[in-house]
C-alpha positions as CSV (number, residue, x, y, z in Angstrom):
1,M,52.5,52.6,-16.3
2,T,51.0,55.9,-16.6
3,I,50.3,58.4,-19.7
4,A,49.7,61.9,-19.8
5,S,49.3,63.4,-23.8
6,D,50.1,66.4,-24.4
7,A,48.5,66.9,-27.9
8,S,49.1,70.5,-29.1
9,R,52.7,69.5,-29.8
10,N,51.7,65.8,-30.6
11,I,53.4,64.1,-28.0
12,L,52.6,61.5,-25.0
13,Y,54.9,61.0,-21.9
14,G,55.2,57.4,-19.6
15,A,56.4,56.8,-16.9
16,A,57.7,53.1,-16.7
17,V,57.5,50.5,-13.8
18,P,59.4,49.8,-12.3
19,T,62.7,52.0,-12.5
20,G,60.7,55.2,-13.3
21,E,62.0,56.3,-16.0
22,L,60.0,59.0,-17.9
23,F,59.7,58.3,-22.0
24,R,58.3,60.7,-24.3
25,Y,56.9,59.4,-27.9
26,D,56.4,61.9,-30.6
27,V,53.8,60.8,-32.8
28,G,55.0,63.3,-35.7
29,T,58.1,61.6,-35.9
30,N,57.2,58.5,-34.6
31,R,60.3,58.1,-32.1
32,T,60.5,57.8,-28.4
33,T,63.1,59.1,-26.1
34,N,63.9,58.2,-22.5
35,L,63.8,61.5,-20.5
36,G,65.2,59.8,-17.9
37,R,64.6,59.9,-14.2
38,P,65.5,62.8,-11.0
39,G,69.0,61.8,-10.3
40,D,68.2,61.4,-6.4
41,Y,65.9,58.4,-6.9
42,D,68.0,56.3,-4.2
43,R,66.9,53.0,-5.3
44,D,66.1,51.1,-8.8
45,Y,62.8,50.2,-8.1
46,L,60.2,52.1,-7.5
47,Y,56.2,52.3,-8.2
48,V,55.2,55.2,-10.2
49,G,52.0,56.4,-12.0
50,R,49.6,57.6,-9.0
51,F,50.1,60.9,-11.3
52,M,51.1,62.6,-15.0
53,W,49.8,65.4,-16.7
54,V,51.3,68.1,-19.0
55,D,50.1,71.8,-18.5
56,S,49.9,74.8,-21.6
57,R,53.7,75.5,-22.5
58,G,54.5,71.7,-22.5
59,R,55.9,70.4,-19.3
60,V,54.7,67.1,-17.9
61,Y,54.4,66.7,-14.2
62,F,54.2,63.2,-12.7
63,S,55.1,61.9,-9.0
64,A,56.3,58.0,-7.7
65,G,57.2,55.8,-4.3
66,N,54.3,54.9,-2.0
67,S,54.8,54.9,1.8
68,Q,53.4,51.1,2.0
69,G,54.5,48.4,0.0
70,W,57.5,46.3,-0.6
71,G,60.4,46.8,1.0
72,A,61.3,49.7,3.5
73,P,59.4,53.2,3.4
74,Y,60.0,55.4,0.6
75,D,61.7,59.0,2.0
76,P,59.0,61.6,2.1
77,A,62.3,64.4,1.3
78,I,62.6,62.1,-1.9
79,Y,59.1,60.9,-2.8
80,R,55.9,62.4,-1.7
81,R,56.1,65.9,-4.2
82,I,55.6,66.3,-7.7
83,R,58.6,65.9,-10.4
84,Y,58.7,67.8,-13.8
85,Y,60.2,67.4,-16.9
86,E,60.6,70.1,-19.0
87,P,61.0,70.1,-23.6
88,G,64.5,71.3,-23.4
89,W,66.1,69.7,-20.8
90,A,68.2,67.0,-20.9
91,S,66.9,65.1,-17.7
92,A,64.0,65.0,-15.1
93,N,63.7,67.1,-12.1
């Protein structure tokens, strides 16, 4: 759904719909890695892809959730904030 590039490291990041998992694709090795999703996501299916970017250190930032749409509103304490993944970590935060 959403893609952000880390051109200096030859990596693409993407967030999957509907599960909210974060993926990393290494262009040089042609390898895709599932980085998981934040552990406090309390829904199996959610909306991802509003924002995603990578900073100069290689940390990727992303968001998920939407207060309108299907089902009950998302909990603001969980979804109305920017998450991040830092290379070398086991999963997203």
